[in-house]
DSSP file (Angstrom, degrees, kcal/mol; ACC not computed):
  #  RESIDUE AA STRUCTURE BP1 BP2  ACC     N-H-->O    O-->H-N    N-H-->O    O-->H-N    TCO  KAPPA ALPHA  PHI   PSI    X-CA   Y-CA   Z-CA
    1    1 A M     >        0   0    0      0, 0.0     4,-2.2     0, 0.0     5,-0.1   0.000 360.0 360.0 360.0 -27.0  261.1  158.2   52.0
    2    2 A E  H  >  +     0   0    0      1,-0.2     4,-2.3     2,-0.2     5,-0.2   0.887 360.0  46.2 -67.1 -40.0  263.6  159.7   49.7
    3    3 A V  H  > S+     0   0    0      2,-0.2     4,-3.2     1,-0.2    -1,-0.2   0.884 110.5  53.1 -72.5 -30.6  263.3  156.8   47.3
    4    4 A R  H  > S+     0   0    0      2,-0.2     4,-3.3     1,-0.2     5,-0.2   0.929 110.1  49.1 -66.8 -41.9  259.4  156.9   47.6
    5    5 A A  H  X S+     0   0    0     -4,-2.2     4,-2.1     1,-0.2     5,-0.2   0.943 113.7  45.8 -57.5 -48.0  259.6  160.6   46.6
    6    6 A L  H  X S+     0   0    0     -4,-2.3     4,-2.3     2,-0.2     5,-0.2   0.955 114.9  47.6 -58.3 -53.6  261.8  159.9   43.7
    7    7 A L  H  X S+     0   0    0     -4,-3.2     4,-3.1     1,-0.2    -1,-0.2   0.928 111.2  49.4 -53.8 -48.7  259.7  156.9   42.5
    8    8 A E  H  X S+     0   0    0     -4,-3.3     4,-1.9     1,-0.2    -1,-0.2   0.816 108.7  53.4 -68.1 -28.6  256.5  158.7   42.8
    9    9 A G  H  X S+     0   0    0     -4,-2.1     4,-2.4    -5,-0.2    -1,-0.2   0.930 112.1  44.1 -61.0 -48.3  257.9  161.7   40.8
   10   10 A E  H  X S+     0   0    0     -4,-2.3     4,-2.8    -5,-0.2     5,-0.4   0.957 114.2  51.5 -65.5 -47.7  259.0  159.4   37.9
   11   11 A A  H  X S+     0   0    0     -4,-3.1     4,-2.1    -5,-0.2    -1,-0.2   0.900 113.1  44.7 -62.0 -37.5  255.6  157.5   38.1
   12   12 A A  H  X S+     0   0    0     -4,-1.9     4,-2.3     2,-0.2    -1,-0.2   0.888 112.4  52.2 -71.7 -40.5  253.6  160.8   37.9
   13   13 A Y  H  X S+     0   0    0     -4,-2.4     4,-1.6     1,-0.2    -2,-0.2   0.972 116.3  38.3 -65.0 -53.8  255.8  162.1   35.1
   14   14 A Y  H  X S+     0   0    0     -4,-2.8     4,-2.4     1,-0.2     5,-0.4   0.858 112.2  57.2 -66.2 -31.3  255.3  159.0   33.0
   15   15 A C  H  X S+     0   0    0     -4,-2.1     4,-2.5    -5,-0.4    -1,-0.2   0.934 105.9  50.7 -62.4 -46.0  251.8  158.6   33.9
   16   16 A A  H  < S+     0   0    0     -4,-2.3    -1,-0.2     1,-0.2    -2,-0.2   0.818 117.6  41.7 -57.5 -33.6  251.2  162.2   32.6
   17   17 A L  H  < S+     0   0    0     -4,-1.6    -1,-0.2    -5,-0.1    -2,-0.2   0.818 130.2  18.8 -77.2 -40.5  252.9  161.2   29.4
   18   18 A R  H  < S+     0   0    0     -4,-2.4    -3,-0.2    -5,-0.2    -2,-0.2   0.613  85.0 114.8-118.2 -19.1  251.5  157.8   28.8
   19   19 A A     <  -     0   0    0     -4,-2.5     2,-0.1    -5,-0.4    42,-0.1  -0.217  62.9-121.2 -64.6 147.0  248.3  157.1   30.7
   20   20 A S     >  -     0   0    0      1,-0.1     4,-2.7    40,-0.0     3,-0.3  -0.420  25.5-106.3 -82.2 166.6  245.2  156.6   28.6
   21   21 A D  H  > S+     0   0    0      1,-0.2     4,-2.9     2,-0.2     5,-0.2   0.924 123.5  53.3 -58.6 -41.9  242.1  158.8   29.0
   22   22 A A  H  > S+     0   0    0      1,-0.2     4,-2.2     2,-0.2    -1,-0.2   0.855 108.9  47.3 -61.1 -34.6  240.4  155.9   30.8
   23   23 A Q  H  > S+     0   0    0     -3,-0.3     4,-2.3     2,-0.2    -1,-0.2   0.878 112.1  51.0 -77.1 -37.9  243.3  155.5   33.3
   24   24 A L  H  X S+     0   0    0     -4,-2.7     4,-2.5     1,-0.2     5,-0.2   0.974 111.9  47.0 -65.4 -48.6  243.3  159.3   33.9
   25   25 A A  H  X S+     0   0    0     -4,-2.9     4,-2.7    -5,-0.2    -2,-0.2   0.924 111.8  50.1 -49.5 -48.1  239.6  159.2   34.5
   26   26 A A  H  X S+     0   0    0     -4,-2.2     4,-2.7     1,-0.2     5,-0.2   0.874 111.5  49.6 -62.1 -36.3  240.0  156.2   36.9
   27   27 A L  H  X S+     0   0    0     -4,-2.3     4,-2.0     2,-0.2    -1,-0.2   0.880 110.3  49.3 -67.9 -40.2  242.7  158.1   38.8
   28   28 A A  H  X S+     0   0    0     -4,-2.5     4,-2.1     2,-0.2     5,-0.2   0.925 113.4  46.8 -67.8 -46.0  240.5  161.2   39.1
   29   29 A T  H  X S+     0   0    0     -4,-2.7     4,-2.6    -5,-0.2    -2,-0.2   0.923 113.8  48.3 -63.1 -43.5  237.6  159.0   40.4
   30   30 A E  H  X S+     0   0    0     -4,-2.7     4,-3.1     1,-0.2     5,-0.3   0.891 108.4  53.8 -69.2 -35.4  239.9  157.1   42.9
   31   31 A Y  H  X S+     0   0    0     -4,-2.0     4,-2.0    -5,-0.2    -1,-0.2   0.955 112.1  44.5 -61.5 -44.8  241.4  160.3   44.2
   32   32 A Q  H  X S+     0   0    0     -4,-2.1     4,-2.0     2,-0.2    -2,-0.2   0.929 115.4  48.0 -67.2 -40.5  237.9  161.8   45.0
   33   33 A A  H  X S+     0   0    0     -4,-2.6     4,-3.2     1,-0.2     5,-0.3   0.939 109.1  52.6 -62.9 -45.3  236.7  158.5   46.5
   34   34 A M  H  X S+     0   0    0     -4,-3.1     4,-1.7     1,-0.2    -1,-0.2   0.882 108.5  52.4 -57.8 -40.3  239.9  158.3   48.6
   35   35 A Q  H  < S+     0   0    0     -4,-2.0     4,-0.5    -5,-0.3    -1,-0.2   0.966 112.2  44.4 -55.7 -53.5  239.2  161.9   49.9
   36   36 A R  H >< S+     0   0    0     -4,-2.0     3,-1.1     1,-0.2    -2,-0.2   0.923 115.3  48.6 -68.1 -45.8  235.7  161.0   51.0
   37   37 A R  H 3< S+     0   0    0     -4,-3.2    -1,-0.2     1,-0.2    -2,-0.2   0.766  97.7  66.6 -58.4 -31.2  236.8  157.6   52.6
   38   38 A N  T >< S+     0   0    0     -4,-1.7     3,-1.7    -5,-0.3     2,-0.4   0.706  72.3 109.0 -76.7 -13.3  239.6  158.9   54.6
   39   39 A Q  T <  S-     0   0    0     -3,-1.1     3,-0.1    -4,-0.5    -3,-0.0  -0.443  99.4  -5.8 -64.1 120.7  237.3  161.0   56.9
   40   40 A G  T 3  S+     0   0    0     -2,-0.4    -1,-0.3     1,-0.2     2,-0.2   0.617 103.4 131.5  80.0  10.0  237.3  159.3   60.2
   41   41 A K    <   -     0   0    0     -3,-1.7    -1,-0.2     1,-0.1     2,-0.1  -0.520  61.5 -96.8 -94.1 164.0  239.4  156.2   59.1
   42   42 A S     >  -     0   0    0     -2,-0.2     4,-2.5     1,-0.1     5,-0.2  -0.336  30.5-113.4 -71.2 156.6  242.4  154.8   60.9
   43   43 A T  H  > S+     0   0    0      1,-0.2     4,-2.7     2,-0.2     5,-0.2   0.902 119.1  55.5 -66.1 -33.8  246.0  155.7   59.9
   44   44 A L  H  > S+     0   0    0      2,-0.2     4,-2.0     1,-0.2    -1,-0.2   0.897 109.5  45.3 -62.4 -38.7  246.4  152.1   58.7
   45   45 A H  H  > S+     0   0    0      2,-0.2     4,-2.2     1,-0.2    -2,-0.2   0.902 113.2  50.7 -64.5 -43.0  243.4  152.3   56.4
   46   46 A K  H  X S+     0   0    0     -4,-2.5     4,-2.4     1,-0.2    -2,-0.2   0.908 110.0  49.9 -68.7 -38.6  244.5  155.6   55.1
   47   47 A A  H  X S+     0   0    0     -4,-2.7     4,-2.5    -5,-0.2     5,-0.3   0.908 109.2  50.2 -57.5 -44.9  248.0  154.3   54.4
   48   48 A K  H  X S+     0   0    0     -4,-2.0     4,-2.1     2,-0.2    -1,-0.2   0.907 112.6  47.0 -67.6 -39.4  246.7  151.4   52.6
   49   49 A E  H  X S+     0   0    0     -4,-2.2     4,-2.3     2,-0.2    -2,-0.2   0.910 112.4  52.9 -62.0 -44.0  244.3  153.7   50.3
   50   50 A D  H  X S+     0   0    0     -4,-2.4     4,-2.3     1,-0.2    -2,-0.2   0.930 109.5  44.9 -61.5 -46.9  247.2  156.0   49.8
   51   51 A L  H  X S+     0   0    0     -4,-2.5     4,-1.9     2,-0.2    -1,-0.2   0.870 111.7  54.3 -69.9 -33.2  249.6  153.2   48.5
   52   52 A T  H  X S+     0   0    0     -4,-2.1     4,-1.8    -5,-0.3    -2,-0.2   0.959 109.3  47.6 -67.1 -43.5  246.8  151.8   46.3
   53   53 A F  H  X S+     0   0    0     -4,-2.3     4,-1.9     1,-0.2    -2,-0.2   0.906 113.9  47.5 -56.0 -45.8  246.3  155.3   44.6
   54   54 A H  H  X S+     0   0    0     -4,-2.3     4,-2.0     1,-0.3    -1,-0.2   0.797 109.6  51.8 -76.0 -25.8  250.0  155.7   44.1
   55   55 A M  H  X S+     0   0    0     -4,-1.9     4,-2.5     2,-0.2    -1,-0.3   0.858 105.2  56.1 -79.1 -29.7  250.3  152.2   42.7
   56   56 A M  H  X S+     0   0    0     -4,-1.8     4,-2.3     1,-0.2    -2,-0.2   0.936 109.9  49.4 -58.8 -45.1  247.4  153.0   40.2
   57   57 A I  H  < S+     0   0    0     -4,-1.9     4,-0.4     2,-0.2    -2,-0.2   0.915 108.8  49.0 -61.8 -45.3  249.6  155.9   39.2
   58   58 A A  H ><>S+     0   0    0     -4,-2.0     3,-1.0     1,-0.2     5,-0.6   0.905 111.1  51.8 -54.1 -49.4  252.7  153.7   38.8
   59   59 A E  H ><5S+     0   0    0     -4,-2.5     3,-1.2     1,-0.2    -2,-0.2   0.881 106.3  54.1 -58.7 -40.2  250.6  151.3   36.6
   60   60 A S  T 3<5S+     0   0    0     -4,-2.3    -1,-0.2     1,-0.2    -2,-0.2   0.553  90.8  74.8 -70.7  -8.4  249.5  154.0   34.5
   61   61 A S  T < 5S-     0   0    0     -3,-1.0    -1,-0.2    -4,-0.4    -2,-0.2   0.685  87.1-146.7 -72.0 -20.9  253.0  155.1   33.8
   62   62 A H  T < 5 +     0   0    0     -3,-1.2     2,-0.6    -4,-0.4    -3,-0.1   0.804  54.4 132.5  56.3  29.0  253.4  152.2   31.5
   63   63 A H     >< -     0   0    0     -5,-0.6     4,-2.6     1,-0.2     5,-0.2  -0.970  51.2-150.6-117.8 117.2  257.1  152.1   32.6
   64   64 A L  H  > S+     0   0    0     -2,-0.6     4,-2.6     1,-0.2    -1,-0.2   0.861  93.6  47.2 -52.6 -48.7  258.3  148.7   33.6
   65   65 A L  H  > S+     0   0    0      2,-0.2     4,-3.1     1,-0.2     5,-0.3   0.902 111.7  50.8 -60.9 -43.8  260.9  149.8   36.1
   66   66 A V  H  > S+     0   0    0      2,-0.2     4,-2.3     1,-0.2    -2,-0.2   0.926 114.0  43.9 -62.8 -46.3  258.6  152.2   37.8
   67   67 A V  H  X S+     0   0    0     -4,-2.6     4,-2.9    -9,-0.2     5,-0.3   0.975 114.8  49.0 -65.2 -50.1  255.8  149.6   38.1
   68   68 A S  H  X S+     0   0    0     -4,-2.6     4,-2.1     1,-0.2    -2,-0.2   0.916 114.5  43.7 -68.3 -42.0  258.2  146.9   39.3
   69   69 A F  H  X S+     0   0    0     -4,-3.1     4,-3.3     1,-0.2     5,-0.4   0.929 112.3  54.7 -67.0 -40.5  259.9  149.1   42.0
   70   70 A S  H  X S+     0   0    0     -4,-2.3     4,-2.6    -5,-0.3     5,-0.4   0.930 107.3  50.2 -53.4 -46.8  256.5  150.4   43.1
   71   71 A Q  H  X S+     0   0    0     -4,-2.9     4,-1.4     1,-0.2    -1,-0.2   0.941 115.5  42.5 -58.7 -48.8  255.3  146.9   43.6
   72   72 A L  H  X S+     0   0    0     -4,-2.1     4,-1.5    -5,-0.3    -2,-0.2   0.972 120.8  38.4 -62.9 -52.7  258.4  146.1   45.7
   73   73 A F  H  X S+     0   0    0     -4,-3.3     4,-2.9     1,-0.2     5,-0.2   0.897 111.8  55.5 -69.6 -38.5  258.6  149.2   47.7
   74   74 A Y  H  X S+     0   0    0     -4,-2.6     4,-2.4    -5,-0.4    -1,-0.2   0.872 107.7  51.0 -64.1 -37.8  254.9  149.9   48.3
   75   75 A A  H  X S+     0   0    0     -4,-1.4     4,-2.1    -5,-0.4    -1,-0.2   0.868 112.2  46.7 -61.2 -40.1  254.6  146.4   49.8
   76   76 A R  H  X S+     0   0    0     -4,-1.5     4,-2.7     2,-0.2    -2,-0.2   0.888 112.5  50.1 -71.7 -42.3  257.5  147.1   52.1
   77   77 A Y  H  X S+     0   0    0     -4,-2.9     4,-2.4     2,-0.2    -2,-0.2   0.940 113.1  45.5 -64.5 -46.8  256.1  150.5   53.1
   78   78 A F  H  X S+     0   0    0     -4,-2.4     4,-2.5     2,-0.2     5,-0.2   0.940 112.9  50.5 -61.3 -46.2  252.7  149.0   53.9
   79   79 A N  H  X S+     0   0    0     -4,-2.1     4,-2.9     2,-0.2     5,-0.3   0.933 110.1  49.9 -52.4 -55.1  254.3  146.2   55.8
   80   80 A A  H  X S+     0   0    0     -4,-2.7     4,-1.6     1,-0.2    -1,-0.2   0.949 113.4  46.7 -51.1 -53.9  256.4  148.6   57.9
   81   81 A I  H  X S+     0   0    0     -4,-2.4     4,-0.8     1,-0.3    -1,-0.2   0.831 111.5  50.1 -64.3 -33.7  253.4  150.7   58.7
   82   82 A H  H  < S+     0   0    0     -4,-2.5    -1,-0.3     1,-0.2    -2,-0.2   0.838 110.4  49.6 -74.4 -32.3  251.3  147.8   59.6
   83   83 A Q  H  < S+     0   0    0     -4,-2.9    -2,-0.2    -5,-0.2    -1,-0.2   0.801 118.7  39.0 -76.5 -22.6  254.0  146.4   61.9
   84   84 A H  H  < S+     0   0    0     -4,-1.6     2,-0.2    -5,-0.3    -1,-0.2   0.480  88.7 114.4-102.8  -6.2  254.4  149.7   63.7
   85   85 A Y     <  -     0   0    0     -4,-0.8    -3,-0.0    -3,-0.2    -4,-0.0  -0.512  39.2-176.2 -77.1 131.1  250.8  150.9   63.8
   86   86 A R        -     0   0    0     -2,-0.2    -3,-0.0     0, 0.0    -2,-0.0  -0.946  23.0-132.9-127.6 114.7  249.3  151.2   67.2
   87   87 A P              0   0    0      0, 0.0   -45,-0.0     0, 0.0     0, 0.0  -0.193 360.0 360.0 -58.8 153.0  245.6  152.2   67.2
   88   88 A R              0   0    0      0, 0.0     0, 0.0     0, 0.0     0, 0.0   0.381 360.0 360.0-113.0 360.0  244.7  154.9   69.6
């Protein structure tokens, strides 16, 4: 989780500096949609949407290392959540 926090901080920083207006608008739209979709959804579904949103931020950072590490770590995070998720 510490690596994710560090990575997301860097992604957000470079996204704020480098994202195009279209990317910022897409992020705002996705954030609002994610908030609406999360109501009543499973933990697994919420995790997938959360990682998708954060990957959008990473891609909007236009930072090759941030994007590469995000792709690597986010896939691992989701797989770990998926393997240990037990619906209630």
